[in-house]
C-alpha positions as CSV (number, residue, x, y, z in Angstrom):
1,M,179.2,67.3,95.6
2,K,182.8,67.5,97.1
3,P,185.3,68.2,94.3
4,H,187.7,65.2,93.9
5,V,191.3,66.0,93.0
6,Y,193.6,63.4,91.6
7,A,197.2,63.9,92.8
8,A,200.2,62.4,90.9
9,D,203.9,62.7,91.7
10,Y,204.8,62.5,88.0
11,R,203.8,64.3,84.8
12,L,200.7,62.8,83.1
13,E,200.1,62.1,79.4
14,W,196.7,62.3,77.6
15,S,196.5,58.5,77.9
16,D,196.6,58.9,81.7
17,F,194.0,61.7,81.7
18,R,191.6,59.5,79.6
19,C,191.5,56.8,82.3
20,L,190.4,59.2,85.1
21,A,186.8,59.2,86.2
22,T,185.0,62.5,85.8
23,Q,182.4,64.1,88.1
24,T,179.2,65.4,86.5
25,L,177.1,68.5,87.4
26,Q,173.8,66.7,87.2
27,T,171.4,69.2,88.8
28,D,170.8,72.9,88.2
29,W,170.3,75.8,90.6
30,R,166.7,74.8,91.3
31,G,167.5,71.2,91.9
32,H,166.2,70.0,88.5
33,R,168.1,67.5,86.4
34,A,170.4,69.3,84.0
35,K,169.5,68.7,80.4
36,S,173.0,69.3,79.1
37,P,175.3,68.2,82.0
38,V,179.0,69.2,82.0
39,S,181.6,66.7,83.4
40,F,184.9,67.6,84.9
41,C,188.1,66.3,86.4
42,L,190.7,68.0,88.6
43,V,194.3,66.8,88.6
44,K,197.4,68.0,90.5
45,E,200.9,67.0,89.5
46,P,204.3,68.4,90.4
47,G,204.2,72.2,89.9
48,R,200.9,72.1,87.9
49,F,197.2,71.6,88.1
50,H,194.7,70.7,85.4
51,F,191.0,71.4,84.9
52,L,189.6,68.9,82.5
53,V,186.1,69.5,81.1
54,H,183.8,67.4,78.9
55,F,181.1,69.7,77.4
56,P,177.8,68.5,76.0
57,A,178.9,70.0,72.7
58,N,182.1,71.6,71.5
59,D,182.5,74.7,69.4
60,L,185.7,74.2,67.6
61,G,184.9,76.1,64.4
62,D,187.9,78.4,64.8
63,A,191.0,76.3,65.8
64,S,193.0,79.4,66.5
65,A,190.6,80.2,69.4
66,V,191.9,77.3,71.5
67,G,194.0,78.7,74.2
68,R,193.0,82.3,73.6
69,F,192.3,84.6,76.7
70,R,188.9,86.2,76.4
71,A,186.8,88.0,79.0
72,Q,183.1,87.6,79.6
73,L,182.9,84.0,78.6
74,W,180.1,83.6,81.2
75,E,177.8,85.3,78.7
76,G,177.9,82.0,76.6
77,N,178.4,78.4,77.4
78,V,181.2,77.9,80.0
79,A,182.6,75.8,82.8
80,E,184.0,77.7,85.8
81,L,186.5,76.7,88.5
82,F,186.8,78.7,91.7
83,V,189.8,78.1,94.0
84,A,189.7,79.8,97.4
85,D,192.1,80.3,100.3
86,D,191.1,78.4,103.4
87,S,192.1,81.2,105.8
88,T,191.2,84.4,103.8
89,R,188.4,85.7,101.6
90,R,190.7,85.7,98.5
91,Y,189.8,83.4,95.6
92,Q,190.6,82.9,91.9
93,E,188.2,82.1,89.1
94,F,189.0,80.2,85.9
95,N,186.6,80.1,82.9
96,L,186.8,77.5,80.1
97,A,184.6,77.7,77.0
98,P,183.7,74.9,74.5
99,S,185.7,77.0,71.9
100,G,188.8,76.4,74.0
101,E,189.0,80.0,75.1
102,W,189.7,80.8,78.7
103,W,189.8,83.6,81.3
104,S,190.9,84.1,84.9
105,A,190.7,86.8,87.6
106,V,191.6,87.1,91.3
107,F,189.2,88.5,93.9
108,S,190.3,89.9,97.3
109,D,186.7,89.4,98.6
110,T,183.3,88.5,97.2
111,R,183.2,90.0,93.7
112,V,186.0,92.5,94.5
113,A,188.4,91.9,91.7
114,T,192.0,92.8,92.1
115,E,193.7,95.6,90.2
116,S,193.6,94.0,86.8
117,E,192.6,90.9,84.8
118,L,195.3,88.4,84.0
119,E,195.6,89.4,80.4
120,V,199.4,88.8,80.1
121,V,200.1,85.3,81.5
122,T,202.6,82.6,81.2
123,G,202.4,79.0,82.2
124,V,198.8,78.4,81.1
125,E,197.8,76.1,78.3
126,V,194.6,74.8,76.8
127,A,194.4,71.7,74.7
128,F,191.7,69.5,73.2
129,D,191.8,65.7,73.0
130,S,189.6,64.5,70.1
131,E,189.7,60.9,71.3
132,S,188.1,61.6,74.7
133,G,186.4,64.9,73.9
134,L,188.1,66.5,76.9
135,F,189.4,70.1,77.1
136,R,192.3,70.6,79.5
137,L,193.3,73.9,81.0
138,S,196.7,73.4,82.6
139,A,198.4,76.0,84.7
140,A,201.5,76.3,86.9
141,E,200.7,76.3,90.6
142,S,202.6,79.7,90.7
143,F,199.8,81.1,88.6
144,L,197.4,80.7,91.6
145,Q,197.6,84.1,93.3
146,L,196.6,82.6,96.6
147,Q,198.2,81.8,100.0
148,C,197.6,78.1,99.5
149,A,198.6,75.9,96.7
150,F,196.2,73.6,94.9
151,D,196.1,71.3,97.9
152,S,194.1,70.1,100.9
153,R,194.0,73.7,102.2
154,S,192.1,74.8,99.1
155,R,188.4,75.1,98.8
156,L,186.9,74.7,95.4
157,N,183.7,75.0,93.4
158,V,183.1,73.9,89.8
159,C,180.2,75.4,88.0
160,S,178.7,75.5,84.5
161,I,176.4,77.8,82.5
162,W,174.8,76.2,79.5
163,G,172.0,76.9,76.9
164,N,169.6,79.6,76.3
165,D,166.0,80.4,77.3
166,P,166.4,79.2,79.9
167,R,170.0,79.3,80.9
168,C,171.1,76.3,83.0
169,F,173.2,77.1,86.1
170,C,174.9,74.2,87.8
171,S,177.3,74.2,90.8
172,S,179.2,71.4,92.6
173,A,178.7,73.1,95.9
174,Q,175.3,73.7,97.4
175,L,175.0,77.5,97.2
176,P,172.1,79.5,98.8
177,G,170.0,82.1,97.2
178,E,167.1,82.3,94.7
179,T,169.2,83.9,92.0
180,P,172.3,82.0,90.6
181,D,175.4,83.4,92.2
182,F,178.6,81.4,92.0
183,H,180.7,84.0,93.9
184,Q,180.1,82.6,97.4
185,P,183.6,81.4,98.6
186,E,182.3,80.8,102.2
187,H,180.3,77.9,100.7
188,F,183.0,76.3,98.5
189,E,184.0,72.7,99.4
190,Q,187.2,71.5,100.9
191,I,188.9,69.3,98.3
192,E,189.4,65.6,98.6
193,L,192.8,64.4,97.3
194,S,193.3,60.9,95.9
195,N,196.7,59.7,94.9
196,I,197.4,58.2,91.5
197,S,199.8,55.3,91.8
């Protein structure tokens, strides 16, 4: 599935985001139908990009968790966005959990993390819209530590990990290998931009 990115030349409101179609991670790593599919939507607007996610279930027991930066979210239920340079091996990973917590790191090559995690960040926000059930991770384009912006030169992959015994691993890009491994930037898909009028 090629990631579809909506592009707007103005700032959007929640009412605008609610009208956008989402894409759904329908099959797992083995090609079986996902029992708890995660849906997502990607949006670019002047100076910012948004990763919107609809989880099968939310975990909003602790309202103070929304927007908190926390590592190792992949050990639980999570949606993941990978953004890669088209001309280098460098890529950045974003995690968003159904608690509203998030995490990000930059890799200079496959699974080679740069000097530190992005623990002190500005320009990143997470919000939840109870009307649509959507979480939104919003970040300034300058937060992307890549040569390209969030544009047609970018290659993306959106993934999810959900459930227990067994864990369900889903990926928008077709990734090779018997064992789930989302860190394969050479197989990420070129994005498809669609203008919002």
